[in-house]
C-alpha positions in Angstrom: 29.8 16.6 -11.3 28.5 16.2 -14.8 29.4 12.5 -14.5 27.1 12.1 -11.7 24.1 14.1 -13.2 24.2 12.2 -16.4 24.6 8.9 -14.3 21.4 9.7 -12.2 19.3 10.4 -15.6 20.4 7.2 -17.0 19.5 5.5 -14.0 16.2 7.2 -13.8 15.3 6.8 -17.4 16.0 3.0 -16.9 13.4 3.0 -14.0 11.0 4.9 -16.1 11.2 2.8 -18.7 10.7 -0.6 -16.7 7.5 0.8 -15.1 6.1 1.8 -18.6 7.0 -1.4 -19.9 5.4 -3.3 -17.1 2.4 -1.2 -17.3 2.0 -1.8 -20.8 2.3 -5.5 -20.4 -0.5 -5.3 -17.9 -2.5 -3.1 -20.1 -2.0 -5.5 -23.0 -3.3 -8.6 -20.8 -6.2 -7.2 -19.6 -7.0 -4.8 -23.3 -6.3 -7.8 -25.6 -5.6 -11.2 -24.1 -8.4 -11.7 -21.5 -11.1 -10.4 -23.7 -10.1 -12.9 -26.4 -10.7 -15.7 -24.0 -13.9 -14.4 -23.0 -15.8 -16.7 -25.0 -14.8 -19.8 -22.4 -16.9 -17.9 -19.4 -20.2 -17.8 -21.7 -23.1 -19.1 -19.5 -25.7 -16.6 -19.7 -26.7 -13.6 -21.6 -26.8 -10.2 -19.6 -28.1 -7.1 -21.3 -27.7 -8.5 -24.8 -24.2 -9.2 -24.5 -22.7 -12.9 -23.4 -21.6 -12.8 -19.5 -18.0 -13.7 -20.2 -17.5 -10.8 -22.3 -19.7 -8.0 -20.1 -17.5 -9.4 -16.9 -13.9 -9.0 -18.7 -14.8 -5.8 -20.0 -16.2 -4.4 -16.6 -13.1 -5.7 -14.9 -10.7 -4.4 -17.4 -12.2 -1.0 -16.8 -11.3 -1.4 -13.1 -7.4 -2.6 -13.7 -7.2 0.6 -16.2 -8.3 3.0 -13.8 -6.3 1.1 -11.1 -3.3 1.4 -13.6 -3.5 4.8 -13.8 -3.1 5.8 -10.2 -0.2 2.9 -9.8 1.9 4.2 -12.5 1.5 8.1 -11.4 2.4 6.8 -7.5 5.2 4.9 -8.9 6.5 7.4 -11.1 6.4 10.2 -8.7 8.5 8.3 -6.3 11.1 7.5 -8.9 11.0 11.2 -10.1 11.4 12.3 -6.1 14.2 9.6 -5.8 16.4 11.1 -8.6 15.6 14.8 -8.5 16.3 15.1 -4.6 20.0 13.3 -5.5 20.8 15.3 -8.6 20.4 18.6 -6.3 
């Protein structure tokens, strides 16, 4: 019985860790890498900012909010999957 509970906790942690790594990788792409290459999109200026930088930053904010909802939705599913099987 204790072995099954330990195995469930291990699988739960593996899925949680994988989800966290995926979310962090997406965050890094849109938070660090995409703004780094925003200079190539600069053709116009908008409110004193170059358009490429403005578009990347606004798009990154949308992605960050979506990441919050998607991570919470997936983590709830993972928690439900392993909490019901350990009872």
